[in-house]
N, CA, C and O of each residue as an XYZ file, in Angstrom:
420
protein
N     145.610    121.735     42.731
C     146.503    122.362     41.774
C     147.568    121.385     41.297
O     147.928    121.402     40.120
N     148.076    120.541     42.172
C     149.161    119.632     41.823
C     148.744    118.585     40.808
O     147.564    118.416     40.500
N     149.752    117.886     40.297
C     149.505    116.841     39.321
C     149.737    115.460     39.905
O     149.764    115.283     41.123
N     149.905    114.479     39.019
C     150.052    113.098     39.426
C     151.437    112.714     39.906
O     151.611    111.632     40.466
N     152.438    113.582     39.698
C     153.802    113.310     40.147
C     154.149    114.126     41.378
O     153.275    114.699     42.028
N     155.432    114.170     41.688
C     155.898    114.965     42.829
C     155.813    116.448     42.502
O     156.196    116.864     41.409
N     155.317    117.249     43.436
C     155.223    118.702     43.308
C     155.722    119.321     44.600
O     155.291    118.924     45.683
N     156.633    120.296     44.501
C     157.213    120.934     45.686
C     157.147    122.446     45.531
O     157.578    122.987     44.513
N     156.610    123.130     46.535
C     156.629    124.590     46.573
C     157.811    125.015     47.426
O     157.936    124.607     48.581
N     158.690    125.850     46.843
C     159.840    126.351     47.593
C     159.553    127.689     48.276
O     160.083    127.967     49.352
N     158.711    128.517     47.648
C     158.444    129.821     48.264
C     157.092    130.347     47.824
O     156.617    130.056     46.726
N     156.483    131.130     48.705
C     155.207    131.779     48.433
C     155.303    133.243     48.856
O     156.038    133.585     49.783
N     154.553    134.098     48.168
C     154.515    135.525     48.495
C     153.142    136.061     48.100
O     152.429    135.435     47.316
N     152.778    137.210     48.641
C     151.504    137.844     48.297
C     151.745    139.211     47.692
O     152.763    139.855     47.945
N     150.776    139.644     46.878
C     150.853    140.994     46.314
C     149.919    141.920     47.097
O     149.290    141.500     48.068
N     149.833    143.178     46.670
C     149.025    144.159     47.389
C     147.531    143.888     47.293
O     146.755    144.455     48.063
N     147.107    143.027     46.359
C     145.699    142.671     46.201
C     145.341    141.404     46.982
O     144.186    140.976     46.979
N     146.339    140.802     47.655
C     146.095    139.597     48.432
C     146.237    138.300     47.657
O     145.982    137.227     48.204
N     146.642    138.377     46.383
C     146.856    137.155     45.602
C     148.125    136.462     46.085
O     149.067    137.115     46.534
N     148.140    135.141     45.987
C     149.259    134.333     46.456
C     150.026    133.787     45.255
O     149.442    133.184     44.354
N     151.336    134.005     45.252
C     152.232    133.540     44.198
C     153.106    132.440     44.774
O     153.624    132.577     45.882
N     153.278    131.342     44.028
C     154.128    130.252     44.489
C     155.081    129.835     43.373
O     154.763    129.954     42.190
N     156.247    129.346     43.767
C     157.194    128.781     42.813
C     157.815    127.534     43.422
O     157.887    127.386     44.642
N     158.258    126.646     42.552
C     158.865    125.402     43.000
C     159.191    124.522     41.815
O     159.581    125.011     40.754
N     159.030    123.213     41.998
C     159.279    122.288     40.895
C     158.239    121.177     40.895
O     157.602    120.888     41.908
N     158.089    120.561     39.722
C     157.135    119.476     39.553
C     157.726    118.391     38.669
O     158.543    118.667     37.790
N     157.310    117.167     38.906
C     157.575    116.056     37.998
C     156.266    115.603     37.339
O     156.210    114.536     36.727
N     155.231    116.412     37.466
C     153.899    116.074     36.956
C     153.723    116.580     35.530
O     153.812    117.781     35.278
N     153.476    115.671     34.605
C     153.153    116.095     33.240
C     151.757    116.689     33.173
O     151.424    117.377     32.208
N     150.931    116.434     34.191
C     149.554    116.926     34.190
C     149.329    118.081     35.168
O     148.188    118.354     35.542
N     150.395    118.759     35.585
C     150.228    119.934     36.446
C     149.355    120.948     35.710
O     149.585    121.221     34.531
N     148.370    121.501     36.385
C     147.442    122.445     35.763
C     148.181    123.724     35.374
O     148.851    124.342     36.202
N     148.052    124.112     34.103
C     148.620    125.378     33.636
C     147.538    126.153     32.900
O     146.569    125.575     32.409
N     147.712    127.464     32.829
C     146.728    128.313     32.160
C     147.250    128.878     30.850
O     146.525    129.579     30.145
N     148.504    128.580     30.515
C     149.101    129.179     29.321
C     149.443    128.168     28.236
O     150.139    128.507     27.280
N     148.972    126.950     28.365
C     149.256    125.935     27.364
C     150.567    125.206     27.577
O     150.939    124.374     26.750
N     151.278    125.486     28.656
C     152.561    124.832     28.895
C     152.396    123.499     29.602
O     153.386    122.887     30.002
N     151.160    123.037     29.762
C     150.902    121.792     30.475
C     151.602    120.588     29.885
O     151.903    119.633     30.600
N     151.866    120.621     28.583
C     152.544    119.505     27.939
C     154.047    119.578     28.044
O     154.744    118.685     27.562
N     154.569    120.633     28.670
C     156.016    120.725     28.829
C     156.468    119.506     29.579
O     155.871    119.122     30.585
N     157.472    118.928     29.114
C     157.972    117.684     29.680
C     158.811    117.058     28.601
O     159.667    117.725     28.020
N     158.600    115.861     28.331
C     159.350    115.240     27.278
C     159.660    113.809     27.617
O     158.975    113.185     28.427
N     160.675    113.303     27.006
C     160.953    111.897     27.155
C     161.375    111.485     28.551
O     161.260    110.310     28.900
N     161.856    112.407     29.355
C     162.340    112.048     30.682
C     161.291    112.372     31.730
O     161.040    113.541     32.023
N     160.681    111.348     32.292
C     159.663    111.584     33.314
C     160.290    111.894     34.668
O     159.580    112.220     35.619
N     161.611    111.793     34.762
C     162.267    112.063     36.038
C     162.761    113.504     36.141
O     163.304    113.895     37.174
N     162.582    114.292     35.095
C     163.050    115.681     35.118
C     162.158    116.536     36.011
O     160.949    116.318     36.087
N     162.759    117.501     36.679
C     162.020    118.497     37.455
C     161.828    119.727     36.585
O     162.772    120.209     35.959
N     160.612    120.227     36.549
C     160.282    121.430     35.790
C     159.843    122.507     36.772
O     159.049    122.243     37.675
N     160.355    123.710     36.598
C     159.979    124.827     37.461
C     158.549    125.251     37.147
O     158.075    125.085     36.023
N     157.873    125.796     38.141
C     156.550    126.363     37.895
C     156.378    127.635     38.714
O     157.031    127.843     39.737
N     155.478    128.472     38.224
C     155.022    129.661     38.935
C     153.505    129.666     38.796
O     152.977    129.472     37.702
N     152.806    129.889     39.904
C     151.347    129.933     39.877
C     150.854    131.079     40.746
O     151.513    131.483     41.705
N     149.685    131.594     40.393
C     149.058    132.692     41.134
C     147.640    132.268     41.509
O     146.885    131.775     40.671
N     147.292    132.466     42.770
C     145.966    132.143     43.267
C     145.329    133.396     43.860
O     146.009    134.223     44.467
N     144.011    133.525     43.676
C     143.266    134.642     44.253
C     142.288    134.092     45.282
O     141.254    133.535     44.912
N     142.595    134.238     46.564
C     141.729    133.669     47.599
C     140.366    134.352     47.688
O     139.469    133.847     48.363
N     140.199    135.487     47.019
C     138.935    136.217     47.075
C     137.923    135.687     46.057
O     136.741    136.020     46.138
N     138.369    134.872     45.105
C     137.459    134.298     44.119
C     136.630    133.193     44.758
O     137.068    132.533     45.701
N     135.434    133.003     44.231
C     134.527    131.976     44.758
C     134.861    130.616     44.164
O     135.147    130.522     42.970
N     134.830    129.577     44.960
C     135.056    128.208     44.497
C     136.529    127.878     44.385
O     137.302    128.661     43.835
N     136.923    126.729     44.898
C     138.328    126.346     44.892
C     138.915    126.264     43.495
O     140.050    126.690     43.281
N     138.169    125.728     42.538
C     138.688    125.541     41.185
C     138.957    126.867     40.493
O     139.831    126.937     39.629
N     138.235    127.914     40.847
C     138.381    129.206     40.182
C     139.448    130.092     40.800
O     139.701    131.185     40.294
N     140.079    129.653     41.875
C     141.059    130.503     42.552
C     142.401    130.557     41.832
O     143.187    131.474     42.074
N     142.683    129.597     40.955
C     143.900    129.643     40.163
C     143.751    130.713     39.092
O     142.877    130.614     38.230
N     144.603    131.738     39.142
C     144.554    132.846     38.192
C     145.461    132.563     37.002
O     145.057    132.752     35.855
N     146.679    132.114     37.266
C     147.646    131.847     36.206
C     148.644    130.808     36.689
O     148.961    130.740     37.877
N     149.134    130.001     35.757
C     150.129    128.995     36.090
C     150.917    128.639     34.845
O     150.351    128.502     33.761
N     152.224    128.489     35.002
C     153.076    128.049     33.902
C     154.178    127.161     34.450
O     154.537    127.252     35.624
N     154.709    126.307     33.600
C     155.881    125.532     33.993
C     156.884    125.564     32.855
O     156.522    125.729     31.690
N     158.147    125.404     33.211
C     159.203    125.517     32.202
C     160.399    124.685     32.610
O     160.612    124.420     33.793
N     161.165    124.280     31.638
C     162.331    123.435     31.843
C     162.672    122.759     30.544
O     162.127    123.109     29.497
N     163.578    121.781     30.595
C     164.047    121.177     29.356
C     164.470    119.732     29.583
O     165.161    119.417     30.551
N     164.048    118.870     28.682
C     164.552    117.500     28.607
C     164.843    117.237     27.126
O     163.933    117.303     26.300
N     166.065    116.946     26.793
C     166.476    116.817     25.400
C     167.176    115.476     25.196
O     168.005    115.064     26.007
N     166.834    114.816     24.118
C     167.508    113.570     23.734
C     167.596    112.586     24.896
O     168.639    111.975     25.130
N     166.498    112.442     25.612
C     166.406    111.488     26.713
C     167.304    111.846     27.893
O     167.469    111.036     28.805
N     167.879    113.028     27.894
C     168.689    113.493     29.023
C     167.795    114.294     29.957
O     166.861    114.961     29.511
N     168.076    114.229     31.227
C     167.302    114.951     32.220
C     168.038    116.215     32.634
O     169.189    116.162     33.066
N     167.363    117.356     32.498
C     167.906    118.638     32.947
C     166.911    119.218     33.951
O     165.841    119.686     33.564
N     167.252    119.189     35.205
C     166.351    119.691     36.237
C     166.334    121.207     36.259
O     167.373    121.852     36.117
N     165.151    121.772     36.437
C     164.945    123.207     36.574
C     164.033    123.418     37.774
O     162.997    122.762     37.887
N     164.405    124.322     38.666
C     163.613    124.553     39.867
C     163.444    126.042     40.123
O     164.400    126.808     40.004
N     162.233    126.455     40.475
C     161.990    127.787     40.999
C     162.271    127.755     42.492
O     161.658    126.974     43.219
N     163.188    128.590     42.957
C     163.596    128.529     44.366
C     163.089    129.688     45.206
O     162.821    129.515     46.395
N     162.951    130.861     44.612
C     162.522    132.035     45.379
C     161.777    132.987     44.458
O     161.975    132.973     43.243
N     160.927    133.805     45.040
C     160.244    134.830     44.256
C     159.943    136.028     45.136
O     159.916    135.942     46.363
N     159.721    137.135     44.471
C     159.303    138.356     45.157
C     158.254    139.031     44.290
O     158.289    138.930     43.064
N     157.329    139.715     44.929
C     156.253    140.399     44.225
C     156.281    141.854     44.621
O     156.353    142.183     45.805
N     156.224    142.737     43.622
C     156.160    144.180     43.877
C     154.827    144.694     43.373
O     154.424    144.398     42.248
N     154.155    145.449     44.191
C     152.864    146.004     43.802
C     151.818    144.928     43.641
O     151.679    144.043     44.486
N     151.068    145.013     42.525
C     149.974    144.075     42.317
C     150.249    143.041     41.231
O     149.383    142.210     40.960
N     151.430    143.062     40.596
C     151.630    142.044     39.561
C     153.064    141.870     39.070
O     153.301    141.001     38.231
N     154.020    142.639     39.543
C     155.406    142.499     39.083
C     156.082    141.406     39.897
O     156.240    141.535     41.111
N     156.482    140.325     39.222
C     157.035    139.151     39.899
C     158.433    138.877     39.376
O     158.673    138.921     38.170
N     159.354    138.594     40.284
C     160.701    138.151     39.921
C     160.916    136.776     40.541
O     160.668    136.576     41.730
N     161.380    135.828     39.724
C     161.604    134.457     40.174
C     163.071    134.117     39.960
O     163.646    134.438     38.920
N     163.671    133.470     40.943
C     165.029    132.962     40.787
C     165.001    131.446     40.984
O     164.087    130.896     41.599
N     166.004    130.803     40.456
C     166.054    129.362     40.600
C     167.331    128.800     40.037
O     168.358    129.475     39.973
N     167.251    127.551     39.632
C     168.422    126.868     39.117
C     168.010    125.957     37.958
O     166.871    125.494     37.889
N     168.942    125.712     37.063
C     168.708    124.800     35.954
C     170.002    124.081     35.613
O     171.092    124.618     35.813
N     169.879    122.871     35.099
C     171.027    122.115     34.635
C     171.165    122.190     33.121
O     172.134    121.668     32.569
N     170.221    122.825     32.439
C     170.288    122.924     30.985
C     171.224    124.040     30.567
O     171.533    124.933     31.355
N     171.663    123.986     29.350
C     172.620    124.972     28.837
C     171.972    126.294     28.554
O     172.642    127.230     28.118
């Protein structure tokens, strides 16, 4: 799942269907995403971008276990603004709340 840069998971949780949700931060421009946010990044390769991903351990094959993944954050005008997912909670089978921190405005 990780990319070519540093990737850190801060917290993991499961839903009632047994899917695993993780949040943390990445410096990988090539972190696998399912929503087209894979190019999120920008001029600063040292910025940390938050991510949230969902895995289904009941699916066959390691590559197919990733259900959804996104990353978000901001780097503007060559400035680095770190964004990190620090904690998450899951209610039921799909309601997710993520908390974290950002240096962007």
